[in-house]
N, C-alpha and C positions, 0 to 999 in steps of 0.2 A: 860087214859093212866097211867100205873104204873110208879112211879118215879124210876130213875136210882139208883141202890144200892150204888155205890161208884164211885168217880172220882178223878183222879190225873192229874194235869196240870203243864206243864213247858213251859216257853217261851225260845226259842233257837235261837241263831245267829250262822251261820256257814260260814266258808271261809278259803281257803288254806293259805291266808296271815293274818288271824285274830290273833291279839295279845289280850288276855283276858283283860289285864290292860288298853288297849286303849278303849275297849268297856265299861269297868267299869267307866272310866273317862267321856266318852261321855254320858252314861245313868245315871250316878250319883248314882250307886248302886253296891254293891258287888254281884258277882254271887254265886249261890249254888255250881257250878262247872265251871271250866275253863280249857282249854287245848290249846296248840299250836300244829300245825301239826308236827308230828315226836316225840312228847312226849311219853314216856313209861308209860302206864296206868296199874295199878295193881288193879284187882278186890278185893274189901274188903272182900267178903264172901269166894271166892275160892283161892285168891292169883294168879290167872291166869294173865299173862302179855300179853299186846298187844300194838301195836304202833298206835297212833292216826293218822288216815288217813286225817284229816282236823282239822282246828282250831274250837273251840266251846266255846261259852259263854252261860250259862244256869242258869235260876233262877226258882225254884219250889215254888208252892203254897202248903199250907197245904192240905192234902188229906181230902175229904169231904164225909161223910156218913149221909144222902143220898147225891148223887152226886149233885154238884151245880157249873157248869162251870162259870156262871156269877160272882158269889162271888169270885171264884179263879182268874179270870181275873182281877177283881177289886183289889184284894190283891196284885197281881204282879204289875200292872200298876200304882198303887198309889205310888210305890217306884221309878218309872222311870220318866224321863223327859217327858213332854208333848209337847215340842218344835217341831213343824212340820218340821222345817229345818233339825233338827237332824235325824228325822225318814226318811226324803227324802234321805239324804246322806247314812244312813245305808241300806235302801232298794235298792239303786243303787249299793252298794259295796258288800253286803253280801246277803245270803239267810236267811230268818227268818220264823219261824213257831211257832205255839202254839200247842204243843203236848198234846193230851188229851187221857188218858187211861180211858176207860169206862168199869166198872165191873158190870155184872148183876147177880142177885141171882135166877131169874126165867126167863122163855123164852120170856116174853113180857114186857120189860121195855123201858122207853123213857126219853127224856130230851128236854128242850126248851132253845134256846139261844136267848137272847133279841136283839132287833135292836140296842140298845146302845152298846152292846158288839161287834156286827158285824161291826158297824161303826168304833169303836175304832180300831179294827184289820185291817179293810179294808183301813182306812185312813193312816195307818202306813205301808202298804204293807206286812202284815203278813198273811201267809197261815194257814189254820186249818188242823191238822193231827190227825186223830182218829184211835186208836187201840181199838177194841171192844172185850171184853172177855165174853163169854156166861157162863151160869151156868154149873157146872160139871154134 
């Protein structure tokens, strides 16, 4: 199996009543991005304005070439609390996922996600969300 060319990974927490500062206090880490429902968001590249449809707290890992989701998950979760009670409360109150952008340079690339990473995500109630981008 060929290795994945590049991966980008973000851990995201969503909720209509989400206040980013509260999540920061709970998890013990500053987000890469945070927003409250109703915030006006201005795109950095285009200047386009939109209104946030829900609250969001997000932290991104450094992009990896070649792709390495296990390392990116470790990078993110090393910064966050490991307290199972905190994760139980978060999973009951909010939606959480690990967004993974997977970028291929050729038609047949792949990746492996370790049992350790799968347990870490599963024990915290975190879904995996993959966007896969094929070669041009």
